[in-house]
Structure formats: structure tokens, C-alpha cells
C-alpha positions as CSV (number, residue, x, y, z in Angstrom):
1,M,15.6,-24.8,29.8
2,K,14.2,-28.1,28.5
3,M,15.2,-29.7,31.7
4,L,12.9,-27.2,33.6
5,L,10.0,-27.8,31.1
6,L,10.3,-31.5,31.6
7,Q,10.4,-31.1,35.4
8,K,7.3,-29.1,35.2
9,K,5.5,-31.7,32.8
10,I,6.6,-34.4,35.6
11,V,5.1,-32.5,38.6
12,K,1.9,-31.9,36.2
13,V,1.5,-35.4,35.6
14,F,2.4,-36.4,39.4
15,I,-0.6,-33.8,40.5
16,C,-2.7,-35.4,38.0
17,I,-2.2,-39.1,39.3
18,L,-2.8,-37.7,42.8
19,S,-6.2,-36.0,42.1
20,L,-7.1,-39.2,40.2
21,N,-6.4,-41.5,43.0
22,F,-8.0,-39.1,45.5
23,A,-11.3,-38.8,43.5
24,A,-11.2,-42.5,43.2
25,A,-10.8,-42.7,47.1
26,Q,-13.4,-40.3,47.7
27,T,-16.0,-42.4,45.2
28,K,-15.3,-45.9,46.3
29,D,-18.5,-47.6,47.4
30,T,-18.4,-49.3,50.8
31,S,-21.9,-49.9,51.3
32,V,-23.7,-53.2,51.4
33,K,-24.5,-55.0,48.0
34,K,-28.0,-56.4,47.9
35,Y,-28.5,-59.6,46.0
36,S,-32.2,-59.7,45.1
37,N,-32.5,-63.2,44.3
38,A,-30.5,-64.8,47.0
39,L,-30.9,-66.0,50.5
40,N,-29.8,-63.2,52.7
41,F,-29.0,-63.5,56.2
42,I,-26.8,-61.7,59.0
43,V,-24.4,-63.5,61.2
44,M,-23.7,-61.8,64.4
45,G,-22.0,-63.0,67.6
46,D,-21.0,-62.3,71.5
47,W,-23.3,-59.6,72.0
48,G,-25.4,-59.5,75.2
49,R,-24.1,-56.7,77.3
50,F,-27.1,-54.8,78.5
51,G,-26.2,-52.4,75.4
52,E,-22.8,-51.6,77.0
53,D,-19.3,-51.3,74.9
54,H,-20.7,-51.0,71.1
55,Q,-23.8,-53.5,71.4
56,I,-26.2,-50.3,70.7
57,P,-24.5,-48.9,67.7
58,V,-23.7,-52.3,66.1
59,A,-27.6,-53.1,66.5
60,K,-28.4,-49.9,64.9
61,Q,-26.4,-50.7,61.8
62,M,-27.8,-54.4,62.0
63,G,-31.2,-52.7,61.5
64,I,-30.1,-50.4,58.7
65,T,-28.2,-53.3,56.7
66,A,-31.2,-55.7,57.4
67,T,-33.8,-53.2,55.7
68,A,-31.2,-52.8,52.7
69,I,-30.5,-56.5,51.8
70,N,-34.1,-57.5,52.6
71,R,-32.8,-60.0,55.1
72,D,-34.5,-63.5,55.3
73,F,-33.2,-64.1,59.1
74,I,-30.3,-63.2,61.6
75,I,-27.9,-65.9,63.0
76,S,-26.3,-65.5,66.4
77,T,-22.9,-67.3,66.7
78,G,-23.5,-67.7,70.7
79,D,-22.3,-65.9,73.8
80,N,-25.7,-64.4,73.7
81,F,-25.7,-63.3,77.3
82,Y,-22.7,-61.9,79.5
83,P,-21.2,-62.6,81.7
84,V,-23.0,-65.9,82.7
85,G,-25.8,-66.5,80.6
86,V,-29.7,-66.1,81.8
87,A,-31.0,-67.9,84.9
88,S,-34.4,-68.7,83.2
89,E,-36.8,-67.8,80.2
90,Y,-37.9,-64.9,82.4
91,D,-34.6,-63.5,83.2
92,P,-34.7,-59.5,82.9
93,Q,-31.7,-59.9,80.6
94,W,-33.9,-61.0,77.6
95,K,-35.4,-57.5,77.8
96,S,-32.2,-55.5,78.6
97,S,-29.8,-57.3,76.5
98,F,-32.1,-58.3,73.6
99,E,-35.5,-57.0,73.2
100,D,-34.7,-53.5,74.1
101,I,-31.7,-53.3,72.0
102,Y,-32.6,-55.2,68.5
103,T,-35.7,-52.9,68.1
104,D,-35.7,-52.1,64.3
105,F,-38.5,-53.5,62.4
106,S,-36.1,-55.3,60.1
107,L,-34.9,-57.3,62.9
108,H,-38.2,-58.7,64.0
109,W,-37.7,-61.6,61.5
110,N,-36.6,-65.3,62.8
111,W,-33.2,-65.3,64.9
112,Y,-31.5,-68.5,64.9
113,P,-29.3,-68.5,68.1
114,I,-26.6,-71.0,69.2
115,L,-25.2,-71.6,72.6
116,G,-21.6,-70.1,73.7
117,N,-19.5,-70.9,76.6
118,H,-20.8,-67.8,78.5
119,D,-24.6,-69.3,77.8
120,Y,-23.3,-72.6,79.7
121,A,-22.3,-70.6,82.6
122,G,-26.3,-70.1,83.1
123,N,-29.0,-72.0,82.2
124,P,-28.6,-73.1,78.6
125,D,-32.0,-74.8,78.3
126,A,-33.8,-71.3,79.1
127,Q,-32.5,-70.2,75.9
128,V,-34.4,-73.1,74.5
129,A,-37.3,-72.6,76.3
130,Y,-37.6,-68.9,75.4
131,S,-38.5,-69.9,72.0
132,K,-42.0,-70.6,73.2
133,I,-42.3,-67.0,74.5
134,S,-40.5,-65.0,71.7
135,R,-41.8,-64.9,68.1
136,R,-38.5,-64.4,66.6
137,W,-36.1,-66.3,68.9
138,N,-35.9,-69.9,67.2
139,M,-33.9,-72.4,69.2
140,P,-35.7,-75.6,69.4
141,A,-32.9,-77.4,71.0
142,R,-29.4,-77.2,72.0
143,Y,-28.5,-78.4,68.5
144,Y,-30.8,-78.3,65.5
145,S,-30.9,-77.8,61.5
146,E,-32.9,-75.7,59.3
147,T,-33.4,-76.0,55.4
148,F,-33.9,-72.7,53.7
149,N,-35.0,-72.3,49.9
150,I,-33.3,-69.8,47.6
151,N,-35.4,-67.2,46.5
152,G,-38.7,-69.2,47.5
153,D,-37.3,-72.3,45.3
154,P,-37.4,-75.9,46.8
155,S,-35.2,-77.2,44.0
156,Q,-32.4,-74.8,45.5
157,Q,-31.9,-75.0,49.1
158,V,-29.2,-74.0,51.7
159,L,-28.9,-76.4,54.8
160,I,-27.5,-75.1,57.9
161,A,-26.8,-77.3,60.8
162,F,-26.6,-75.5,64.2
163,I,-24.3,-77.1,66.7
164,D,-23.3,-76.9,70.1
165,T,-19.5,-77.0,70.6
166,N,-19.4,-76.8,74.4
167,P,-19.6,-80.5,75.1
168,L,-17.0,-81.0,72.5
169,I,-14.4,-79.6,74.7
170,P,-13.0,-82.1,77.4
171,E,-11.9,-79.4,80.0
172,F,-15.4,-78.0,80.2
173,Y,-16.4,-81.4,81.9
174,K,-14.0,-80.5,84.7
175,S,-14.9,-76.6,84.9
176,K,-17.2,-75.5,88.0
177,Q,-18.8,-73.0,85.5
178,Y,-19.6,-75.2,82.8
179,G,-19.2,-78.8,84.0
180,R,-22.9,-79.3,85.3
181,N,-24.4,-78.3,82.1
182,V,-22.0,-79.9,79.5
183,I,-22.5,-83.2,81.4
184,S,-26.0,-83.4,80.5
185,Q,-25.3,-83.1,76.6
186,D,-24.3,-86.2,74.8
187,S,-21.5,-85.4,72.4
188,T,-21.3,-88.5,70.6
189,A,-25.1,-88.6,69.9
190,Q,-24.7,-85.0,68.4
191,K,-21.9,-86.0,66.1
192,K,-23.9,-88.8,64.7
193,W,-26.9,-86.6,64.3
194,L,-24.5,-83.9,62.2
195,V,-23.2,-86.6,60.2
196,K,-26.8,-87.8,59.5
197,I,-27.9,-84.6,58.5
198,L,-25.0,-83.9,56.3
199,T,-25.2,-87.4,54.4
200,E,-29.0,-87.4,53.9
201,A,-29.2,-83.9,52.5
202,P,-31.2,-84.0,49.3
203,K,-29.8,-82.9,45.8
204,S,-31.8,-79.6,46.0
205,V,-29.2,-78.6,49.0
206,K,-26.6,-76.4,47.1
207,W,-24.8,-75.4,50.3
208,K,-23.8,-77.1,53.6
209,L,-23.1,-74.7,56.2
210,V,-22.2,-75.6,60.0
211,V,-22.7,-72.8,62.7
212,G,-21.0,-73.2,66.0
213,H,-19.7,-71.2,68.7
214,H,-15.9,-72.1,69.0
215,P,-13.6,-71.4,65.8
216,L,-11.5,-74.5,64.4
217,F,-8.8,-71.8,63.4
218,T,-8.5,-68.3,64.5
219,A,-5.8,-65.6,64.1
220,T,-6.1,-64.6,67.8
221,L,-2.8,-64.7,69.4
222,K,-4.1,-66.3,72.6
223,R,-6.6,-68.7,71.2
224,R,-5.1,-70.0,68.0
225,E,-3.7,-73.0,69.8
226,A,-5.9,-72.6,73.0
227,Y,-7.4,-76.1,74.4
228,D,-11.0,-75.0,73.2
229,T,-9.7,-74.4,69.9
230,K,-7.8,-77.3,69.3
231,A,-10.5,-79.4,71.0
232,V,-13.2,-78.3,68.5
233,R,-10.7,-78.8,65.5
234,K,-10.0,-82.4,66.5
235,S,-13.3,-83.1,66.8
236,L,-14.7,-81.5,63.8
237,K,-12.1,-81.0,60.8
238,S,-12.1,-84.4,59.5
239,L,-15.8,-84.6,59.6
240,F,-16.1,-81.3,57.6
241,D,-13.7,-82.6,55.1
242,K,-15.3,-85.8,54.7
243,Y,-18.8,-84.5,54.1
244,E,-17.7,-81.4,52.3
245,V,-19.0,-78.8,54.5
246,D,-18.9,-75.5,52.2
247,A,-18.3,-73.1,55.3
248,Y,-18.2,-73.3,59.2
249,I,-19.2,-70.2,60.9
250,A,-18.2,-69.4,64.5
251,G,-18.1,-66.5,67.1
252,H,-16.0,-66.7,70.4
253,D,-13.3,-64.5,69.2
254,H,-14.3,-60.8,69.0
255,D,-13.6,-60.1,65.6
256,L,-14.2,-60.9,62.0
257,Q,-12.3,-63.5,60.1
258,H,-12.3,-65.4,57.1
259,L,-9.9,-68.1,56.9
260,L,-9.1,-70.9,54.1
261,P,-6.8,-73.4,55.2
262,E,-6.1,-76.8,53.3
263,G,-9.5,-78.5,52.3
264,K,-12.7,-77.5,50.9
265,T,-14.4,-75.8,53.8
266,H,-14.3,-72.1,54.2
267,Y,-14.0,-70.8,57.9
268,F,-15.6,-67.5,59.1
269,V,-15.7,-65.8,62.4
270,S,-18.4,-63.1,63.5
271,G,-18.2,-62.3,67.0
272,S,-17.6,-58.7,67.4
273,A,-21.2,-57.4,67.7
274,S,-20.4,-55.8,70.9
275,E,-16.9,-55.9,71.8
276,A,-13.8,-55.9,69.5
277,T,-10.3,-57.2,70.4
278,P,-6.8,-57.4,69.0
279,I,-5.9,-60.0,66.4
280,D,-3.2,-61.2,64.2
281,R,-3.0,-63.0,60.8
282,L,-2.2,-66.8,59.8
283,P,-0.6,-67.6,56.7
284,F,-4.2,-68.6,55.4
285,S,-6.0,-65.7,56.6
286,K,-8.1,-63.7,54.2
287,L,-9.8,-61.4,56.3
288,A,-8.4,-60.6,60.1
289,S,-10.1,-57.5,61.6
290,S,-10.8,-56.3,65.1
291,E,-13.5,-53.9,64.2
292,Y,-17.2,-54.1,65.6
293,G,-19.4,-55.6,63.2
294,F,-21.1,-58.4,61.6
295,M,-21.3,-60.5,58.4
296,V,-24.0,-60.7,55.5
297,F,-24.2,-63.9,53.6
298,S,-26.2,-64.2,50.3
299,A,-26.6,-67.5,48.9
300,L,-27.4,-68.1,45.2
301,A,-27.6,-71.7,43.6
302,N,-23.9,-71.3,42.3
303,T,-22.4,-68.5,44.5
304,L,-22.1,-67.7,48.1
305,Y,-21.4,-64.0,48.9
306,V,-20.2,-62.6,52.0
307,Q,-19.6,-59.5,53.1
308,A,-18.0,-58.0,56.4
309,V,-19.6,-55.0,57.7
310,N,-18.3,-52.8,60.5
311,E,-20.6,-50.6,62.7
312,K,-20.5,-47.4,60.4
313,G,-22.1,-49.7,57.9
314,E,-18.7,-49.8,55.8
315,V,-18.1,-53.3,54.0
316,I,-14.5,-53.8,54.9
317,Y,-14.2,-57.2,53.2
318,T,-16.0,-59.3,50.4
319,T,-15.6,-62.8,49.0
320,E,-17.3,-65.2,46.5
321,I,-17.5,-69.0,47.0
322,K,-18.2,-70.5,43.9
323,K,-19.7,-74.1,42.8
């Protein structure tokens, strides 16, 4: 009899635990968190597909999220137009893959794009030229930098260097697709410029971020030791370490990643704004997700918050980088 009562009590306790866990799961908040006094921006990449695949639902969610966080601007990590970039600043793809897709009012703020390898298959300088046509498209050169005030305070700033990784890949110079365009870019001059930007940053700069298309590290099986990944790692890793870059943000791989190898620099990949592909993990992977989506960065003077958001608006990963 005592054994039966004990068994009943155990069953009741087990049911209570299950109920509590279910309730907790039901009430878990997966919505994007807003940091009111921060510099808030969205990072997305690998997107221009004429609205095909998941470009439209991701764009819709970007609009919702941009409104919720009161975004300051949007960053594109490249491969802005598939399959072979744009032919000119008047190419119809500007309308069909960009203007007609990212229509929400909250996305009519400044965009800061960089060039991906698919963009180099077309006319990369046409994307620079479009800056004179579009109010929101800001690409003054193939590589450039911007300094942003945190909460309007010029004594607390974020420096972002927007670089062009395509000419850093030796194999591209032999390519029929990319060769004619990379040969016109001086990769040595770009690296000297980047060093100058990073070393001459004033004391007001609290965060040094670099945005480039190709990742230095990736958990994607076919690309973790691919020629382009190894080339940009060889070219940039020691530079990031020496000049204490806080984070390098890339695209190219169609997924969402946060990697923290040896060193100070955090590595992020945000390249699933229209297509998502399978991914694995590395020993230093913090996030490795093949979901469609984008990332939200929120910078305060002493903390950089990063949220990975899927196309349903669910935050699938959060992290904080402290000074």
C-alpha cells in the first residue's frame, strides 16, 4: 500500500514537472530585444534573387524587425545580385531585386553594401554609381569606411570598415568571370588603407568592425578550407589580430554563424537573406544555423549585442561582447 502511494506521488511530481516545462516553453520570449540607447543596425547578405526562394518573406521580416528596433541603418554583406551582378546603374534588377522587395518604410534608411563574388561577375562599379541615383544605397567606392555615433554621442562611436575581399583571392585573377574586374583593384593599396583606418581611429571609437564578403572561418563543409576562405584568412587574420578588430562580419555562406577562434576578433556570417544551405560545426562555433534570416547588432559603449533572427521573426541566438 505504501509503495502504491509512493508511486502515485512520483507520478504526480513527474506530471507537475512536465507541466512546468511545457508552460515555460510556451511562454519563452523569442522576440527581438530593443536597446533604446544603442546604435542598432541590421546585417543581411546574399539576397538579390528577383524575389525568388525566401527573399520576400525575409525582406518582410526585416521590415518588421527594423521597425521594432528603430534601426539606424542596414548593412549588406555582398552578393547583392544573382546570378551575375548588374550590367549598369540602370539595370532592371535594381527594381526587381531591390526596390520592389525591400519596400517597408523602416527599410528606407541608409544601406551600406559591399561587393560579393557574384557582383564581380557583372559590373561592380555600377553598384557604386547607383549611390548617385538611390537615396538609400550608399556605396561611395568598392571599399570605404563610416563612423557612427552611439545614441548621437560623438564621444562614443563605432568604426566600420567596408572592404572588398574579391581582389584578395589569387585564383580570381585567372577567372573568366572575375578576372577583368579584380585586375582593376589594387589589393595592396586597400590593405594599407585598412591599416591606416584602424590605427588612426580616435579614442572616441569604442568598437572597430570590418565587413567583407568572404568569411575567414566557416563551418560549411565545402568552404571551411576552400581556396577563397584560405586566401582571405591568410590575407587578413594577422591584420585583425594586430589592430584589435572587435568583429569581422561576412556573408558568402548562406547561413547564420558566430565563430570565436583564438584571438580577440569575433567572426560572424550573415548570408541567408534569400537562400539557406546545409552547415556543420567547428570546435569554436557558437552559432551554426542554416535558417533563412539576418542579424541585428546593437552597440553601446561597453557592450555589443548580437541577435540572429529567422524569417519568422524568432531570435534563434543571442550573444554579448563586452569591453
